[in-house]
mmCIF file of the protein (N, C-alpha, C, O) and its ligand, coordinates in Angstrom:
data_MODEL
# 
_entry.id   MODEL 
# 
loop_
_entity.id 
_entity.type 
_entity.pdbx_number_of_molecules 
1 polymer     1 
2 non-polymer 1 
# 
_entity_poly.entity_id                      1 
_entity_poly.type                           'polypeptide(L)' 
_entity_poly.nstd_linkage                   no 
_entity_poly.nstd_monomer                   no 
_entity_poly.pdbx_seq_one_letter_code       MRKTDMQDRKKLRYERCAVCKRETDVPVDLETSRRRFYIEGAGQLCPACYRELYG 
_entity_poly.pdbx_seq_one_letter_code_can   MRKTDMQDRKKLRYERCAVCKRETDVPVDLETSRRRFYIEGAGQLCPACYRELYG 
_entity_poly.pdbx_strand_id                 A 
# 
loop_
_entity_poly_seq.entity_id 
_entity_poly_seq.num 
_entity_poly_seq.mon_id 
_entity_poly_seq.hetero 
1 1  MET n 
1 2  ARG n 
1 3  LYS n 
1 4  THR n 
1 5  ASP n 
1 6  MET n 
1 7  GLN n 
1 8  ASP n 
1 9  ARG n 
1 10 LYS n 
1 11 LYS n 
1 12 LEU n 
1 13 ARG n 
1 14 TYR n 
1 15 GLU n 
1 16 ARG n 
1 17 CYS n 
1 18 ALA n 
1 19 VAL n 
1 20 CYS n 
1 21 LYS n 
1 22 ARG n 
1 23 GLU n 
1 24 THR n 
1 25 ASP n 
1 26 VAL n 
1 27 PRO n 
1 28 VAL n 
1 29 ASP n 
1 30 LEU n 
1 31 GLU n 
1 32 THR n 
1 33 SER n 
1 34 ARG n 
1 35 ARG n 
1 36 ARG n 
1 37 PHE n 
1 38 TYR n 
1 39 ILE n 
1 40 GLU n 
1 41 GLY n 
1 42 ALA n 
1 43 GLY n 
1 44 GLN n 
1 45 LEU n 
1 46 CYS n 
1 47 PRO n 
1 48 ALA n 
1 49 CYS n 
1 50 TYR n 
1 51 ARG n 
1 52 GLU n 
1 53 LEU n 
1 54 TYR n 
1 55 GLY n 
# 
loop_
_struct_asym.id 
_struct_asym.entity_id 
A 1 
B 2 
# 
loop_
_chem_comp.id 
_chem_comp.type 
_chem_comp.mon_nstd_flag 
ALA 'L-peptide linking' y 
ARG 'L-peptide linking' y 
ASP 'L-peptide linking' y 
CYS 'L-peptide linking' y 
GLN 'L-peptide linking' y 
GLU 'L-peptide linking' y 
GLY 'peptide linking'   y 
ILE 'L-peptide linking' y 
LEU 'L-peptide linking' y 
LYS 'L-peptide linking' y 
MET 'L-peptide linking' y 
PHE 'L-peptide linking' y 
PRO 'L-peptide linking' y 
SER 'L-peptide linking' y 
THR 'L-peptide linking' y 
TYR 'L-peptide linking' y 
VAL 'L-peptide linking' y 
ZN  non-polymer         . 
# 
_pdbx_entity_nonpoly.entity_id   2 
_pdbx_entity_nonpoly.name        ? 
_pdbx_entity_nonpoly.comp_id     ZN 
# 
_pdbx_nonpoly_scheme.asym_id         B 
_pdbx_nonpoly_scheme.entity_id       2 
_pdbx_nonpoly_scheme.mon_id          ZN 
_pdbx_nonpoly_scheme.ndb_seq_num     1 
_pdbx_nonpoly_scheme.pdb_seq_num     101 
_pdbx_nonpoly_scheme.auth_seq_num    101 
_pdbx_nonpoly_scheme.pdb_mon_id      ZN 
_pdbx_nonpoly_scheme.auth_mon_id     ZN 
_pdbx_nonpoly_scheme.pdb_strand_id   A 
_pdbx_nonpoly_scheme.pdb_ins_code    . 
# 
loop_
_atom_site.group_PDB 
_atom_site.id 
_atom_site.type_symbol 
_atom_site.label_atom_id 
_atom_site.label_alt_id 
_atom_site.label_comp_id 
_atom_site.label_asym_id 
_atom_site.label_entity_id 
_atom_site.label_seq_id 
_atom_site.pdbx_PDB_ins_code 
_atom_site.Cartn_x 
_atom_site.Cartn_y 
_atom_site.Cartn_z 
_atom_site.occupancy 
_atom_site.B_iso_or_equiv 
_atom_site.pdbx_formal_charge 
_atom_site.auth_seq_id 
_atom_site.auth_comp_id 
_atom_site.auth_asym_id 
_atom_site.auth_atom_id 
_atom_site.pdbx_PDB_model_num 
ATOM   1   N  N  . MET A 1 1  ? 52.594 -15.155 100.978 1.00 0.00 ? 1   MET A N  1 
ATOM   2   C  CA . MET A 1 1  ? 53.500 -16.284 100.791 1.00 0.00 ? 1   MET A CA 1 
ATOM   3   C  C  . MET A 1 1  ? 54.236 -16.055 99.498  1.00 0.00 ? 1   MET A C  1 
ATOM   4   O  O  . MET A 1 1  ? 53.638 -15.620 98.513  1.00 0.00 ? 1   MET A O  1 
ATOM   5   N  N  . ARG A 1 2  ? 55.459 -16.325 99.480  1.00 0.00 ? 2   ARG A N  1 
ATOM   6   C  CA . ARG A 1 2  ? 56.307 -16.139 98.347  1.00 0.00 ? 2   ARG A CA 1 
ATOM   7   C  C  . ARG A 1 2  ? 56.111 -17.296 97.347  1.00 0.00 ? 2   ARG A C  1 
ATOM   8   O  O  . ARG A 1 2  ? 56.096 -18.465 97.733  1.00 0.00 ? 2   ARG A O  1 
ATOM   9   N  N  . LYS A 1 3  ? 55.965 -16.951 96.070  1.00 0.00 ? 3   LYS A N  1 
ATOM   10  C  CA . LYS A 1 3  ? 55.873 -17.955 95.033  1.00 0.00 ? 3   LYS A CA 1 
ATOM   11  C  C  . LYS A 1 3  ? 57.256 -18.348 94.543  1.00 0.00 ? 3   LYS A C  1 
ATOM   12  O  O  . LYS A 1 3  ? 58.163 -17.522 94.441  1.00 0.00 ? 3   LYS A O  1 
ATOM   13  N  N  . THR A 1 4  ? 57.394 -19.673 94.235  1.00 0.00 ? 4   THR A N  1 
ATOM   14  C  CA . THR A 1 4  ? 58.678 -20.004 93.800  1.00 0.00 ? 4   THR A CA 1 
ATOM   15  C  C  . THR A 1 4  ? 58.771 -19.834 92.308  1.00 0.00 ? 4   THR A C  1 
ATOM   16  O  O  . THR A 1 4  ? 57.767 -19.946 91.605  1.00 0.00 ? 4   THR A O  1 
ATOM   17  N  N  . ASP A 1 5  ? 59.930 -19.573 91.826  1.00 0.00 ? 5   ASP A N  1 
ATOM   18  C  CA . ASP A 1 5  ? 60.127 -19.328 90.340  1.00 0.00 ? 5   ASP A CA 1 
ATOM   19  C  C  . ASP A 1 5  ? 59.767 -20.692 89.524  1.00 0.00 ? 5   ASP A C  1 
ATOM   20  O  O  . ASP A 1 5  ? 59.804 -21.810 90.039  1.00 0.00 ? 5   ASP A O  1 
ATOM   21  N  N  . MET A 1 6  ? 59.456 -20.459 88.339  1.00 0.00 ? 6   MET A N  1 
ATOM   22  C  CA . MET A 1 6  ? 59.080 -21.580 87.464  1.00 0.00 ? 6   MET A CA 1 
ATOM   23  C  C  . MET A 1 6  ? 60.262 -22.580 87.471  1.00 0.00 ? 6   MET A C  1 
ATOM   24  O  O  . MET A 1 6  ? 60.048 -23.784 87.607  1.00 0.00 ? 6   MET A O  1 
ATOM   25  N  N  . GLN A 1 7  ? 61.466 -22.096 87.329  1.00 0.00 ? 7   GLN A N  1 
ATOM   26  C  CA . GLN A 1 7  ? 62.556 -23.058 87.142  1.00 0.00 ? 7   GLN A CA 1 
ATOM   27  C  C  . GLN A 1 7  ? 62.781 -23.831 88.414  1.00 0.00 ? 7   GLN A C  1 
ATOM   28  O  O  . GLN A 1 7  ? 63.398 -24.896 88.387  1.00 0.00 ? 7   GLN A O  1 
ATOM   29  N  N  . ASP A 1 8  ? 62.289 -23.314 89.549  1.00 0.00 ? 8   ASP A N  1 
ATOM   30  C  CA . ASP A 1 8  ? 62.586 -24.021 90.838  1.00 0.00 ? 8   ASP A CA 1 
ATOM   31  C  C  . ASP A 1 8  ? 61.556 -24.907 91.270  1.00 0.00 ? 8   ASP A C  1 
ATOM   32  O  O  . ASP A 1 8  ? 61.679 -25.487 92.349  1.00 0.00 ? 8   ASP A O  1 
ATOM   33  N  N  . ARG A 1 9  ? 60.493 -25.087 90.505  1.00 0.00 ? 9   ARG A N  1 
ATOM   34  C  CA . ARG A 1 9  ? 59.374 -25.852 90.963  1.00 0.00 ? 9   ARG A CA 1 
ATOM   35  C  C  . ARG A 1 9  ? 59.552 -27.347 90.960  1.00 0.00 ? 9   ARG A C  1 
ATOM   36  O  O  . ARG A 1 9  ? 58.739 -28.045 91.565  1.00 0.00 ? 9   ARG A O  1 
ATOM   37  N  N  . LYS A 1 10 ? 60.526 -27.857 90.340  1.00 0.00 ? 10  LYS A N  1 
ATOM   38  C  CA . LYS A 1 10 ? 60.735 -29.311 90.271  1.00 0.00 ? 10  LYS A CA 1 
ATOM   39  C  C  . LYS A 1 10 ? 61.368 -29.768 91.529  1.00 0.00 ? 10  LYS A C  1 
ATOM   40  O  O  . LYS A 1 10 ? 60.969 -30.814 92.042  1.00 0.00 ? 10  LYS A O  1 
ATOM   41  N  N  . LYS A 1 11 ? 62.349 -29.056 92.088  1.00 0.00 ? 11  LYS A N  1 
ATOM   42  C  CA . LYS A 1 11 ? 63.023 -29.437 93.265  1.00 0.00 ? 11  LYS A CA 1 
ATOM   43  C  C  . LYS A 1 11 ? 62.455 -28.640 94.427  1.00 0.00 ? 11  LYS A C  1 
ATOM   44  O  O  . LYS A 1 11 ? 62.135 -27.454 94.360  1.00 0.00 ? 11  LYS A O  1 
ATOM   45  N  N  . LEU A 1 12 ? 62.364 -29.425 95.512  1.00 0.00 ? 12  LEU A N  1 
ATOM   46  C  CA . LEU A 1 12 ? 61.859 -28.816 96.769  1.00 0.00 ? 12  LEU A CA 1 
ATOM   47  C  C  . LEU A 1 12 ? 62.930 -27.971 97.361  1.00 0.00 ? 12  LEU A C  1 
ATOM   48  O  O  . LEU A 1 12 ? 64.041 -28.475 97.528  1.00 0.00 ? 12  LEU A O  1 
ATOM   49  N  N  . ARG A 1 13 ? 62.713 -26.778 97.682  1.00 0.00 ? 13  ARG A N  1 
ATOM   50  C  CA . ARG A 1 13 ? 63.755 -25.921 98.252  1.00 0.00 ? 13  ARG A CA 1 
ATOM   51  C  C  . ARG A 1 13 ? 63.400 -25.620 99.722  1.00 0.00 ? 13  ARG A C  1 
ATOM   52  O  O  . ARG A 1 13 ? 62.247 -25.603 100.151 1.00 0.00 ? 13  ARG A O  1 
ATOM   53  N  N  . TYR A 1 14 ? 64.466 -25.393 100.420 1.00 0.00 ? 14  TYR A N  1 
ATOM   54  C  CA . TYR A 1 14 ? 64.301 -25.243 101.920 1.00 0.00 ? 14  TYR A CA 1 
ATOM   55  C  C  . TYR A 1 14 ? 64.859 -23.817 102.247 1.00 0.00 ? 14  TYR A C  1 
ATOM   56  O  O  . TYR A 1 14 ? 65.762 -23.267 101.617 1.00 0.00 ? 14  TYR A O  1 
ATOM   57  N  N  . GLU A 1 15 ? 64.188 -23.297 103.326 1.00 0.00 ? 15  GLU A N  1 
ATOM   58  C  CA . GLU A 1 15 ? 64.623 -22.046 103.831 1.00 0.00 ? 15  GLU A CA 1 
ATOM   59  C  C  . GLU A 1 15 ? 66.036 -22.177 104.432 1.00 0.00 ? 15  GLU A C  1 
ATOM   60  O  O  . GLU A 1 15 ? 66.486 -23.240 104.861 1.00 0.00 ? 15  GLU A O  1 
ATOM   61  N  N  . ARG A 1 16 ? 66.709 -20.976 104.425 1.00 0.00 ? 16  ARG A N  1 
ATOM   62  C  CA . ARG A 1 16 ? 68.003 -21.069 105.200 1.00 0.00 ? 16  ARG A CA 1 
ATOM   63  C  C  . ARG A 1 16 ? 67.799 -20.219 106.434 1.00 0.00 ? 16  ARG A C  1 
ATOM   64  O  O  . ARG A 1 16 ? 66.981 -19.300 106.476 1.00 0.00 ? 16  ARG A O  1 
ATOM   65  N  N  . CYS A 1 17 ? 68.592 -20.577 107.447 1.00 0.00 ? 17  CYS A N  1 
ATOM   66  C  CA . CYS A 1 17 ? 68.527 -19.875 108.675 1.00 0.00 ? 17  CYS A CA 1 
ATOM   67  C  C  . CYS A 1 17 ? 69.015 -18.456 108.456 1.00 0.00 ? 17  CYS A C  1 
ATOM   68  O  O  . CYS A 1 17 ? 70.048 -18.222 107.829 1.00 0.00 ? 17  CYS A O  1 
ATOM   69  N  N  . ALA A 1 18 ? 68.209 -17.465 109.015 1.00 0.00 ? 18  ALA A N  1 
ATOM   70  C  CA . ALA A 1 18 ? 68.538 -16.028 108.785 1.00 0.00 ? 18  ALA A CA 1 
ATOM   71  C  C  . ALA A 1 18 ? 69.862 -15.658 109.583 1.00 0.00 ? 18  ALA A C  1 
ATOM   72  O  O  . ALA A 1 18 ? 70.444 -14.595 109.367 1.00 0.00 ? 18  ALA A O  1 
ATOM   73  N  N  . VAL A 1 19 ? 70.276 -16.516 110.445 1.00 0.00 ? 19  VAL A N  1 
ATOM   74  C  CA . VAL A 1 19 ? 71.455 -16.150 111.333 1.00 0.00 ? 19  VAL A CA 1 
ATOM   75  C  C  . VAL A 1 19 ? 72.687 -16.888 110.796 1.00 0.00 ? 19  VAL A C  1 
ATOM   76  O  O  . VAL A 1 19 ? 73.694 -16.255 110.481 1.00 0.00 ? 19  VAL A O  1 
ATOM   77  N  N  . CYS A 1 20 ? 72.618 -18.208 110.691 1.00 0.00 ? 20  CYS A N  1 
ATOM   78  C  CA . CYS A 1 20 ? 73.823 -18.895 110.392 1.00 0.00 ? 20  CYS A CA 1 
ATOM   79  C  C  . CYS A 1 20 ? 73.870 -19.369 108.951 1.00 0.00 ? 20  CYS A C  1 
ATOM   80  O  O  . CYS A 1 20 ? 74.880 -19.876 108.462 1.00 0.00 ? 20  CYS A O  1 
ATOM   81  N  N  . LYS A 1 21 ? 72.710 -19.178 108.279 1.00 0.00 ? 21  LYS A N  1 
ATOM   82  C  CA . LYS A 1 21 ? 72.641 -19.402 106.715 1.00 0.00 ? 21  LYS A CA 1 
ATOM   83  C  C  . LYS A 1 21 ? 72.661 -20.963 106.477 1.00 0.00 ? 21  LYS A C  1 
ATOM   84  O  O  . LYS A 1 21 ? 72.796 -21.385 105.329 1.00 0.00 ? 21  LYS A O  1 
ATOM   85  N  N  . ARG A 1 22 ? 72.536 -21.761 107.469 1.00 0.00 ? 22  ARG A N  1 
ATOM   86  C  CA . ARG A 1 22 ? 72.513 -23.168 107.185 1.00 0.00 ? 22  ARG A CA 1 
ATOM   87  C  C  . ARG A 1 22 ? 71.096 -23.485 106.637 1.00 0.00 ? 22  ARG A C  1 
ATOM   88  O  O  . ARG A 1 22 ? 70.151 -22.727 106.860 1.00 0.00 ? 22  ARG A O  1 
ATOM   89  N  N  . GLU A 1 23 ? 70.978 -24.599 105.931 1.00 0.00 ? 23  GLU A N  1 
ATOM   90  C  CA . GLU A 1 23 ? 69.652 -24.958 105.353 1.00 0.00 ? 23  GLU A CA 1 
ATOM   91  C  C  . GLU A 1 23 ? 68.828 -25.579 106.527 1.00 0.00 ? 23  GLU A C  1 
ATOM   92  O  O  . GLU A 1 23 ? 69.329 -26.372 107.324 1.00 0.00 ? 23  GLU A O  1 
ATOM   93  N  N  . THR A 1 24 ? 67.581 -25.181 106.575 1.00 0.00 ? 24  THR A N  1 
ATOM   94  C  CA . THR A 1 24 ? 66.683 -25.802 107.612 1.00 0.00 ? 24  THR A CA 1 
ATOM   95  C  C  . THR A 1 24 ? 65.943 -26.804 106.921 1.00 0.00 ? 24  THR A C  1 
ATOM   96  O  O  . THR A 1 24 ? 66.210 -27.064 105.747 1.00 0.00 ? 24  THR A O  1 
ATOM   97  N  N  . ASP A 1 25 ? 64.907 -27.473 107.631 1.00 0.00 ? 25  ASP A N  1 
ATOM   98  C  CA . ASP A 1 25 ? 64.114 -28.490 107.070 1.00 0.00 ? 25  ASP A CA 1 
ATOM   99  C  C  . ASP A 1 25 ? 62.770 -27.928 106.794 1.00 0.00 ? 25  ASP A C  1 
ATOM   100 O  O  . ASP A 1 25 ? 61.801 -28.681 106.693 1.00 0.00 ? 25  ASP A O  1 
ATOM   101 N  N  . VAL A 1 26 ? 62.656 -26.576 106.660 1.00 0.00 ? 26  VAL A N  1 
ATOM   102 C  CA . VAL A 1 26 ? 61.374 -25.887 106.348 1.00 0.00 ? 26  VAL A CA 1 
ATOM   103 C  C  . VAL A 1 26 ? 61.271 -25.585 104.847 1.00 0.00 ? 26  VAL A C  1 
ATOM   104 O  O  . VAL A 1 26 ? 62.040 -24.767 104.341 1.00 0.00 ? 26  VAL A O  1 
ATOM   105 N  N  . PRO A 1 27 ? 60.395 -26.187 104.164 1.00 0.00 ? 27  PRO A N  1 
ATOM   106 C  CA . PRO A 1 27 ? 60.183 -25.925 102.787 1.00 0.00 ? 27  PRO A CA 1 
ATOM   107 C  C  . PRO A 1 27 ? 59.903 -24.448 102.505 1.00 0.00 ? 27  PRO A C  1 
ATOM   108 O  O  . PRO A 1 27 ? 59.222 -23.845 103.335 1.00 0.00 ? 27  PRO A O  1 
ATOM   109 N  N  . VAL A 1 28 ? 60.340 -23.814 101.454 1.00 0.00 ? 28  VAL A N  1 
ATOM   110 C  CA . VAL A 1 28 ? 60.176 -22.361 101.226 1.00 0.00 ? 28  VAL A CA 1 
ATOM   111 C  C  . VAL A 1 28 ? 58.639 -22.106 100.976 1.00 0.00 ? 28  VAL A C  1 
ATOM   112 O  O  . VAL A 1 28 ? 58.215 -20.976 101.220 1.00 0.00 ? 28  VAL A O  1 
ATOM   113 N  N  . ASP A 1 29 ? 57.848 -22.989 100.547 1.00 0.00 ? 29  ASP A N  1 
ATOM   114 C  CA . ASP A 1 29 ? 56.488 -22.697 100.297 1.00 0.00 ? 29  ASP A CA 1 
ATOM   115 C  C  . ASP A 1 29 ? 55.546 -23.084 101.412 1.00 0.00 ? 29  ASP A C  1 
ATOM   116 O  O  . ASP A 1 29 ? 54.327 -23.069 101.238 1.00 0.00 ? 29  ASP A O  1 
ATOM   117 N  N  . LEU A 1 30 ? 56.115 -23.440 102.583 1.00 0.00 ? 30  LEU A N  1 
ATOM   118 C  CA . LEU A 1 30 ? 55.266 -23.733 103.704 1.00 0.00 ? 30  LEU A CA 1 
ATOM   119 C  C  . LEU A 1 30 ? 54.768 -22.359 104.282 1.00 0.00 ? 30  LEU A C  1 
ATOM   120 O  O  . LEU A 1 30 ? 55.554 -21.419 104.399 1.00 0.00 ? 30  LEU A O  1 
ATOM   121 N  N  . GLU A 1 31 ? 53.507 -22.266 104.622 1.00 0.00 ? 31  GLU A N  1 
ATOM   122 C  CA . GLU A 1 31 ? 52.999 -21.060 105.261 1.00 0.00 ? 31  GLU A CA 1 
ATOM   123 C  C  . GLU A 1 31 ? 53.807 -20.719 106.435 1.00 0.00 ? 31  GLU A C  1 
ATOM   124 O  O  . GLU A 1 31 ? 54.218 -21.598 107.192 1.00 0.00 ? 31  GLU A O  1 
ATOM   125 N  N  . THR A 1 32 ? 54.066 -19.379 106.628 1.00 0.00 ? 32  THR A N  1 
ATOM   126 C  CA . THR A 1 32 ? 54.883 -19.008 107.769 1.00 0.00 ? 32  THR A CA 1 
ATOM   127 C  C  . THR A 1 32 ? 54.167 -19.197 109.102 1.00 0.00 ? 32  THR A C  1 
ATOM   128 O  O  . THR A 1 32 ? 54.798 -19.357 110.146 1.00 0.00 ? 32  THR A O  1 
ATOM   129 N  N  . SER A 1 33 ? 52.828 -19.175 109.045 1.00 0.00 ? 33  SER A N  1 
ATOM   130 C  CA . SER A 1 33 ? 52.115 -19.431 110.322 1.00 0.00 ? 33  SER A CA 1 
ATOM   131 C  C  . SER A 1 33 ? 52.180 -20.861 110.715 1.00 0.00 ? 33  SER A C  1 
ATOM   132 O  O  . SER A 1 33 ? 51.844 -21.182 111.855 1.00 0.00 ? 33  SER A O  1 
ATOM   133 N  N  . ARG A 1 34 ? 52.606 -21.784 109.816 1.00 0.00 ? 34  ARG A N  1 
ATOM   134 C  CA . ARG A 1 34 ? 52.712 -23.199 110.233 1.00 0.00 ? 34  ARG A CA 1 
ATOM   135 C  C  . ARG A 1 34 ? 54.184 -23.563 110.490 1.00 0.00 ? 34  ARG A C  1 
ATOM   136 O  O  . ARG A 1 34 ? 54.488 -24.719 110.787 1.00 0.00 ? 34  ARG A O  1 
ATOM   137 N  N  . ARG A 1 35 ? 55.033 -22.656 110.388 1.00 0.00 ? 35  ARG A N  1 
ATOM   138 C  CA . ARG A 1 35 ? 56.484 -22.909 110.550 1.00 0.00 ? 35  ARG A CA 1 
ATOM   139 C  C  . ARG A 1 35 ? 56.886 -22.962 112.020 1.00 0.00 ? 35  ARG A C  1 
ATOM   140 O  O  . ARG A 1 35 ? 56.266 -22.319 112.868 1.00 0.00 ? 35  ARG A O  1 
ATOM   141 N  N  . ARG A 1 36 ? 57.894 -23.710 112.301 1.00 0.00 ? 36  ARG A N  1 
ATOM   142 C  CA . ARG A 1 36 ? 58.485 -23.594 113.693 1.00 0.00 ? 36  ARG A CA 1 
ATOM   143 C  C  . ARG A 1 36 ? 59.783 -22.760 113.466 1.00 0.00 ? 36  ARG A C  1 
ATOM   144 O  O  . ARG A 1 36 ? 60.454 -22.851 112.439 1.00 0.00 ? 36  ARG A O  1 
ATOM   145 N  N  . PHE A 1 37 ? 60.056 -21.998 114.437 1.00 0.00 ? 37  PHE A N  1 
ATOM   146 C  CA . PHE A 1 37 ? 61.244 -21.223 114.556 1.00 0.00 ? 37  PHE A CA 1 
ATOM   147 C  C  . PHE A 1 37 ? 61.293 -20.155 113.548 1.00 0.00 ? 37  PHE A C  1 
ATOM   148 O  O  . PHE A 1 37 ? 62.370 -19.713 113.149 1.00 0.00 ? 37  PHE A O  1 
ATOM   149 N  N  . TYR A 1 38 ? 60.098 -19.707 113.103 1.00 0.00 ? 38  TYR A N  1 
ATOM   150 C  CA . TYR A 1 38 ? 60.015 -18.548 112.224 1.00 0.00 ? 38  TYR A CA 1 
ATOM   151 C  C  . TYR A 1 38 ? 59.715 -17.304 113.061 1.00 0.00 ? 38  TYR A C  1 
ATOM   152 O  O  . TYR A 1 38 ? 58.776 -17.291 113.857 1.00 0.00 ? 38  TYR A O  1 
ATOM   153 N  N  . ILE A 1 39 ? 60.546 -16.229 112.865 1.00 0.00 ? 39  ILE A N  1 
ATOM   154 C  CA . ILE A 1 39 ? 60.294 -14.982 113.564 1.00 0.00 ? 39  ILE A CA 1 
ATOM   155 C  C  . ILE A 1 39 ? 59.894 -13.971 112.615 1.00 0.00 ? 39  ILE A C  1 
ATOM   156 O  O  . ILE A 1 39 ? 60.555 -13.701 111.612 1.00 0.00 ? 39  ILE A O  1 
ATOM   157 N  N  . GLU A 1 40 ? 58.710 -13.364 112.964 1.00 0.00 ? 40  GLU A N  1 
ATOM   158 C  CA . GLU A 1 40 ? 58.214 -12.293 112.137 1.00 0.00 ? 40  GLU A CA 1 
ATOM   159 C  C  . GLU A 1 40 ? 59.219 -11.206 112.102 1.00 0.00 ? 40  GLU A C  1 
ATOM   160 O  O  . GLU A 1 40 ? 59.702 -10.803 113.160 1.00 0.00 ? 40  GLU A O  1 
ATOM   161 N  N  . GLY A 1 41 ? 59.581 -10.684 110.926 1.00 0.00 ? 41  GLY A N  1 
ATOM   162 C  CA . GLY A 1 41 ? 60.549 -9.605  110.802 1.00 0.00 ? 41  GLY A CA 1 
ATOM   163 C  C  . GLY A 1 41 ? 61.926 -10.085 110.604 1.00 0.00 ? 41  GLY A C  1 
ATOM   164 O  O  . GLY A 1 41 ? 62.714 -9.441  109.911 1.00 0.00 ? 41  GLY A O  1 
ATOM   165 N  N  . ALA A 1 42 ? 62.276 -11.277 111.228 1.00 0.00 ? 42  ALA A N  1 
ATOM   166 C  CA . ALA A 1 42 ? 63.656 -11.682 111.121 1.00 0.00 ? 42  ALA A CA 1 
ATOM   167 C  C  . ALA A 1 42 ? 63.757 -12.780 110.089 1.00 0.00 ? 42  ALA A C  1 
ATOM   168 O  O  . ALA A 1 42 ? 64.745 -12.812 109.355 1.00 0.00 ? 42  ALA A O  1 
ATOM   169 N  N  . GLY A 1 43 ? 62.776 -13.703 109.982 1.00 0.00 ? 43  GLY A N  1 
ATOM   170 C  CA . GLY A 1 43 ? 62.745 -14.761 109.048 1.00 0.00 ? 43  GLY A CA 1 
ATOM   171 C  C  . GLY A 1 43 ? 62.965 -16.138 109.765 1.00 0.00 ? 43  GLY A C  1 
ATOM   172 O  O  . GLY A 1 43 ? 62.793 -16.304 110.972 1.00 0.00 ? 43  GLY A O  1 
ATOM   173 N  N  . GLN A 1 44 ? 63.359 -17.090 108.893 1.00 0.00 ? 44  GLN A N  1 
ATOM   174 C  CA . GLN A 1 44 ? 63.429 -18.481 109.388 1.00 0.00 ? 44  GLN A CA 1 
ATOM   175 C  C  . GLN A 1 44 ? 64.752 -18.670 110.110 1.00 0.00 ? 44  GLN A C  1 
ATOM   176 O  O  . GLN A 1 44 ? 65.842 -18.293 109.680 1.00 0.00 ? 44  GLN A O  1 
ATOM   177 N  N  . LEU A 1 45 ? 64.532 -19.289 111.241 1.00 0.00 ? 45  LEU A N  1 
ATOM   178 C  CA . LEU A 1 45 ? 65.788 -19.674 112.027 1.00 0.00 ? 45  LEU A CA 1 
ATOM   179 C  C  . LEU A 1 45 ? 65.909 -21.096 112.120 1.00 0.00 ? 45  LEU A C  1 
ATOM   180 O  O  . LEU A 1 45 ? 64.888 -21.767 111.971 1.00 0.00 ? 45  LEU A O  1 
ATOM   181 N  N  . CYS A 1 46 ? 67.025 -21.666 112.347 1.00 0.00 ? 46  CYS A N  1 
ATOM   182 C  CA . CYS A 1 46 ? 67.273 -23.059 112.605 1.00 0.00 ? 46  CYS A CA 1 
ATOM   183 C  C  . CYS A 1 46 ? 67.043 -23.257 114.164 1.00 0.00 ? 46  CYS A C  1 
ATOM   184 O  O  . CYS A 1 46 ? 67.101 -22.297 114.932 1.00 0.00 ? 46  CYS A O  1 
ATOM   185 N  N  . PRO A 1 47 ? 66.807 -24.411 114.547 1.00 0.00 ? 47  PRO A N  1 
ATOM   186 C  CA . PRO A 1 47 ? 66.477 -24.662 115.981 1.00 0.00 ? 47  PRO A CA 1 
ATOM   187 C  C  . PRO A 1 47 ? 67.635 -24.188 116.931 1.00 0.00 ? 47  PRO A C  1 
ATOM   188 O  O  . PRO A 1 47 ? 67.365 -23.633 117.996 1.00 0.00 ? 47  PRO A O  1 
ATOM   189 N  N  . ALA A 1 48 ? 68.829 -24.397 116.561 1.00 0.00 ? 48  ALA A N  1 
ATOM   190 C  CA . ALA A 1 48 ? 69.912 -24.007 117.342 1.00 0.00 ? 48  ALA A CA 1 
ATOM   191 C  C  . ALA A 1 48 ? 70.027 -22.480 117.508 1.00 0.00 ? 48  ALA A C  1 
ATOM   192 O  O  . ALA A 1 48 ? 70.297 -22.032 118.622 1.00 0.00 ? 48  ALA A O  1 
ATOM   193 N  N  . CYS A 1 49 ? 69.847 -21.697 116.513 1.00 0.00 ? 49  CYS A N  1 
ATOM   194 C  CA . CYS A 1 49 ? 69.873 -20.234 116.558 1.00 0.00 ? 49  CYS A CA 1 
ATOM   195 C  C  . CYS A 1 49 ? 68.683 -19.824 117.301 1.00 0.00 ? 49  CYS A C  1 
ATOM   196 O  O  . CYS A 1 49 ? 68.807 -18.909 118.114 1.00 0.00 ? 49  CYS A O  1 
ATOM   197 N  N  . TYR A 1 50 ? 67.509 -20.399 117.124 1.00 0.00 ? 50  TYR A N  1 
ATOM   198 C  CA . TYR A 1 50 ? 66.299 -20.012 117.829 1.00 0.00 ? 50  TYR A CA 1 
ATOM   199 C  C  . TYR A 1 50 ? 66.469 -20.124 119.308 1.00 0.00 ? 50  TYR A C  1 
ATOM   200 O  O  . TYR A 1 50 ? 66.060 -19.247 120.069 1.00 0.00 ? 50  TYR A O  1 
ATOM   201 N  N  . ARG A 1 51 ? 67.124 -21.296 119.743 1.00 0.00 ? 51  ARG A N  1 
ATOM   202 C  CA . ARG A 1 51 ? 67.307 -21.468 121.109 1.00 0.00 ? 51  ARG A CA 1 
ATOM   203 C  C  . ARG A 1 51 ? 68.227 -20.415 121.730 1.00 0.00 ? 51  ARG A C  1 
ATOM   204 O  O  . ARG A 1 51 ? 68.012 -19.907 122.831 1.00 0.00 ? 51  ARG A O  1 
ATOM   205 N  N  . GLU A 1 52 ? 69.254 -20.130 120.954 1.00 0.00 ? 52  GLU A N  1 
ATOM   206 C  CA . GLU A 1 52 ? 70.304 -19.201 121.339 1.00 0.00 ? 52  GLU A CA 1 
ATOM   207 C  C  . GLU A 1 52 ? 69.733 -17.756 121.604 1.00 0.00 ? 52  GLU A C  1 
ATOM   208 O  O  . GLU A 1 52 ? 70.128 -17.060 122.539 1.00 0.00 ? 52  GLU A O  1 
ATOM   209 N  N  . LEU A 1 53 ? 68.753 -17.361 120.686 1.00 0.00 ? 53  LEU A N  1 
ATOM   210 C  CA . LEU A 1 53 ? 68.248 -16.024 120.730 1.00 0.00 ? 53  LEU A CA 1 
ATOM   211 C  C  . LEU A 1 53 ? 67.034 -15.922 121.628 1.00 0.00 ? 53  LEU A C  1 
ATOM   212 O  O  . LEU A 1 53 ? 66.822 -14.900 122.281 1.00 0.00 ? 53  LEU A O  1 
ATOM   213 N  N  . TYR A 1 54 ? 66.235 -16.975 121.663 1.00 0.00 ? 54  TYR A N  1 
ATOM   214 C  CA . TYR A 1 54 ? 64.941 -16.921 122.392 1.00 0.00 ? 54  TYR A CA 1 
ATOM   215 C  C  . TYR A 1 54 ? 64.781 -17.908 123.506 1.00 0.00 ? 54  TYR A C  1 
ATOM   216 O  O  . TYR A 1 54 ? 63.826 -17.823 124.278 1.00 0.00 ? 54  TYR A O  1 
ATOM   217 N  N  . GLY A 1 55 ? 65.683 -18.836 123.609 1.00 0.00 ? 55  GLY A N  1 
ATOM   218 C  CA . GLY A 1 55 ? 65.500 -19.906 124.539 1.00 0.00 ? 55  GLY A CA 1 
ATOM   219 C  C  . GLY A 1 55 ? 65.858 -19.542 125.996 1.00 0.00 ? 55  GLY A C  1 
ATOM   220 O  O  . GLY A 1 55 ? 65.741 -20.382 126.888 1.00 0.00 ? 55  GLY A O  1 
HETATM 221 ZN ZN . ZN  B 2 .  ? 70.946 -20.936 112.483 1.00 0.00 2 101 ZN  A ZN 1 
# 
């Protein structure tokens, strides 16, 4: 799991979709095994892109 930088600890940051770069509702420090729409090797996707690629 990636650690957040010291400067970024105050604000909660969210992953961006690996495809469309839009911000998702997945916190960056959430374990990848607990994420939805997370693709091993590709990264975090948003629901729309996930559906388009795998739906
Ligand atoms: Zn997307």
